[in-house]
N, C-alpha and C positions, 0 to 999 in steps of 0.2 A: 504493500500500500504506500509506504514511504517512498520507494523507488519510483512508483507511478507518479506521485506528486512532484518529485524532482524533475521527472521527464516533462511533465506538463509545464512546470515553471521555466524549463530551459528550452521549450519549443521555440524554434526560430526559423523564419523564412528569409533567406538572404535578399530575395527580390523585394520583399516588404520593407526590410531594413533600408535598402537603397532608395526605395520610394519615399519612405519617411524622411531620410536624410536629404533627398532631392527636394522634397516639399519645403523643408526648413530653409535650405539654400535659396530656393526660388522666392520664398516669402521675404527673406532678408535682402535680396539683391536690390529690388526697387529702383526708383529714380535716383536716389541718393548714391548708392553704390555704383550702379551701372554708368552713371554720368561722371562719377569721380568726385562730385561735389561734397558728398558725405565724408569720403576718405580724406579729402583735402582739409575739411574743417575739423575733423575729430582726430586725425593722426598725422598726416604729412605736415600740417601747419606747425607742429611742435618739433620738427626736425627728427633726429634719431630717438628722442624721448617718445615720439609717437609709436615707435616699435615696442617700447616697454608697455605702452598703453594697449597695443594689440595683444601682447602676452597676457595681460590682465583680462582682456575681452575673451581670449581663448578659454581660459580656465573657467570664467563665470558663465560663458555661453554653453559650454559643454554641460556644466552642472544644471543650468536652467532648462535647457532643451530636454535633457534626459529625464529630469524630475517632472516636468509638465506632462510628458508622454507617459511616464510610469504611473503617475497619480491618476491621469485620465483613464488608463487601462484598468487600474484597480477600483476606482470609485464609480466609473460609468455614469458621469453626471448627466442629468436631464438636459442641461444646457452647458456648453463649454465654459461660459463665464462664471459658473458656480464654483470654479476652482478658486476664485478670489475669496469666497466665503470659507472655503476649506482652509486656506492659509491665514486669513485675516479675521475670521469671525463674522458674525451677522452684520453689524453696523459698518465697520471699516470695509468689509467685503462688499457691501452694498455700494459704498462710495467708489471703490476701485472698479467695480463692475460697470457702473455708468460712466465713470471718467474714462476708462479704457475704450469704451464704445465710442465716445465723442472723439477721442484721440485717433481711433482707427479711421473714422470718417475724415478727420482733418488730414491724416496721412494719405488717404485716397485723393484728396484735393492736391496734395503735394505731387502725387504720381501724375495727375492730369497736367499740372504745371510743368513737370519735368519733361513730359512728352511734347508739350507745346514748345518749350525752350529748345529741345533737341531738333525738332523739325524746322524751327525758325532759324537756328544757328547754322545748320548744315545745308538745308534745302531751300532756305529763304521763303518758306511758306508762311501764310498768316498764322497767328497763334491758335486760331480756332481749329486748324486742321489736325495737329497732333493731339490736342485735347479731345476732340470729337472721336478720333480713332481709338484712343485708349478707353474712353468712357463707354463707347458703343461695344467694343470687343469684351470689356469687363462685364457689362450687363448681360450680354448673350451667354457668356461662359458661366456666370454665377447662376443663371436660371437652369443650367444643366444639373446642378447639385454637387454636394461635397465630394462624393466618390470620383466623379468625372473631373472635378477641379484638381484633386490630388494626382490623378493620373496624368493630366496635362502639365501642370506646373512641376510635378515631381520629375518629369523627363526633361523638360526644357531648362530647368534651373542649373543642373550640373554642366550642361553644354555651355551655357552663357558664362558661368564662372570659369570654366576651362579656357574659353576664348579670352576673357578678361585677364586671366593669369598670363596667357601667351603675350598679350599686348604689353602687360607690365614687364615681363621678362625681356622682350625685345627692346623696350625703352631703357631698361637697366643696362643691357649689353651695348647699346648704341651710345649711351651717355654715362658710362661707368665712371669716367674721370670727374664728373660733376658730383659724384657721391662721396667724395672726400669729406670727412667730418668738418674740416675747417671751411670748405667751400659752401657746404650746406648751411652751416651756422651763419656765415656772412650773408648768404642769400636771404635767410629768414629774417635777419636783422634789417636788411635794406627794405624788405617787403613791409615790415612793421611801420616804417616811416612813411611809406607810400600809401598805406591803408588799403592795399590790394588784398591782403591776406585776412580772410574772415575765419576766426577760430571759434570753436564750440564753447570753450571755457578759458579761464585764466591759467589753468594748469593741465598737463597731460593726464594726470590720474583722475581728476574730476571729469575730464572729457570722456575717458574710458568708462567711468562709473555711469555717466549720463547715457553713453552709447548703449550699454547693456540694459539700462533702465527702459529706454524707449523700445528696444527690441523685445523686452519682456511683455510690454503692454500690447505689442503686436501679436506675439506668439501665444500668450496664455490660453485664451479661449479656443483658438484654432487647434493648438496641440492637444489640449484636454479632450476635444472632440475626436481628434485623430487617434489619440492613444487608445480610445475605446475599441478601435478596430484591430488592435494588435492581438496576436495569439497568446503572448506571454509577457511578463514584466521585462524579461531579458530582451525580447524583440523590440519592445517600446524603448527601453533604455539605450540599446545599441543604435537605433535610428537617430536618437537625440545626440549621442556622442559623435556619430559620423557627420551629421549635418553641422553641428557646432564646430568641429575640428576643421572640416574642409572650408567652411566659410571663413574661419579665422586665418587659414593659410592664404586664401585669396586676398584678405585684407592686408597681410604683410607684403605680398608681392606687388599689389597695386600701390601701396604706400611708397615703396622703394621706387617704383616706376614714376610716380608723380614727383618725388623728391629729386629725381635725376633731371627734371625739367621744371623745377619749382618756380624759377624766375618768370616763365611764360605761362605755366598752367594756372598759377594764382591769379585771380581776377577774372577768369573766364567762367561762363555759365556751365559749360560742359567740358571739363578738363580732359576726360578720356578721349574725346574726339580729337583733341590736339595731339595726343600720343599716337592715335590711330593714323592721323594724317601724316605724321612723321615717318610712319612705316611706308605708306603709299597713299596718295590722294584717292585712288579707287577703293582701297581698303577702308578708308574712313567713311565712304558712302555705305559700304556693307555693314560697318560697325555701328553706324547710326541706327540701322534696322535691328541690330543685336541689342542695342541700348533700349529700344522700344519694346523688344521682347522681354527684357529684364524688368522694365517698368510694368508691363502687362502681368508678369508672373507674380508681382506683389500686389498690384491693384485689385486683382481678382479675389484673393483670400481676405483682403481688407474690406472690400465691399460685402462679401459674403458674411463676415463676422458681424457687421452692423445689422444687416437684414435678419440674420439667424438669431440675433439677440432678442428681437421683438416679435418675430413671426415664425411660423413653422415652415421649414423648407418644402417647396413644392406646392404650397397653397396659393390661392389667388392673392391674399394679402401680402405674401412673400414677394410675389411678382410685382405687385403695385408699388410696395415700399422700395424694392430694389431699383425699379425704374425711376422713382422720384429722387432717390439718393444719387443715382448715376447722373441724372440731369442737373441737380443742384451742384454736385461736385464738378461737373463740366464748366458751368458758368463761373463758379468761384475760382477754379483752377486757371482759367485763361485770363483772369483779371489781375491776379497777384503775381509778383516776380518770384521766380523759382528759388534763387539762392537765399533770398530773405526768408522765404517760407521754411526752407530746410533749417536755417539758423534759429528761427523763432519756435516753430512747431516742435522740432525734434529735441532741442535743448531743454526747453521748459518742461516738457512732458517726460524727458529723460530723467530728471532729478526726482520727479514723483515716482517714476518707475523704480528708481534706485531705492526709495523708501520701501517699496514692495519687496525688493531683493533682500533687504536687511530683515524684514519681517519673515520672509520665506526661509531664510537661513536659520533664524532663531527658532521658528516653529519646527523645522526639520530636525534640528539638534535636540530640541525639547522632546519630541516624539520618540526619537531613538533612545534617549536617556530613560524615558518612562518604560519603553519596551524592554530595555536591559534590566531595569529594576524589577519588572514583573517576572522576567525569566529567572532572575536570581532568587526571588521569593519562592517561585514554583520549585526550583531545584532544591532549595533549602527544606521546603515542606516534604518533598519526596524522600529526602535523606532521613 
């Protein structure tokens, strides 16, 4: 009986693990990562200290992603956002539930703005074109349901990250002389005086903390719902570790790529397009489409998270609400500047997400200590 239980707990499907990891990567790519604006503000803007920030992000993201999936598998929440009440209790959980929902919608607006900026910067199209494209595709995909969403974004996410890593590596090899620590330091100092460099925080460690914080508010409800589909705790946890680790690797490579050309990438709306154009002008046109795919892969689960919070997937009310949210997100997204949205929306919400991280760590440690205490008491009674 014990052996059967162990086998069930260790049941794992590699394809599912990869799909979970891919879904996490796809969700986190978004307009901020795909365009390079997010990496510039949270990591490259601090020079080599930004790499220390990426190490912090790696450790925390792996913990957060694996925990959300594992808890979602074990608890089988009625709604994914119930995970906030699990960690924070009824009252504080209620606050984080609604706050994260608002933030997810605000982030969807950022995705629309990022698509508009990408199309405008590279193809010279009116802002309405990129925004309409992402809003429309997101709406159609969300209406297909969660299983289909995971299948689509879970496959496209790793491909986009792999291409972004390649662009970063080419930039590093082409401009490796610019990565001398003294050169990087001088470039960062000169950019400070020119006010071209927008940073997420006054220090690299607060930026890393804030980065994980806003990622958490994106991921919590989505991963809690996704974890319920896992066959075992190990399968759920493995998917979280894979997704968090691969995304963190991409952050490191892209950070170094941007640092190798920090003088010119700082101040641009879409820094990654500059790196792609340096490889070849034709490739930059292809990469602009890849950026749009990355934005799409995040916009979809963000829009789904908001609609699924208030309505039941597949119902008429779900379809109506999703349509209204996509329309509102489109109009707001084409009106506000992309880089300012990233700096304001992500940073403010990131610190509140950081508070959730502290609570989550405290509750997890507390539960484990209680579990050990109960086990010790039971062992003592048996003796």
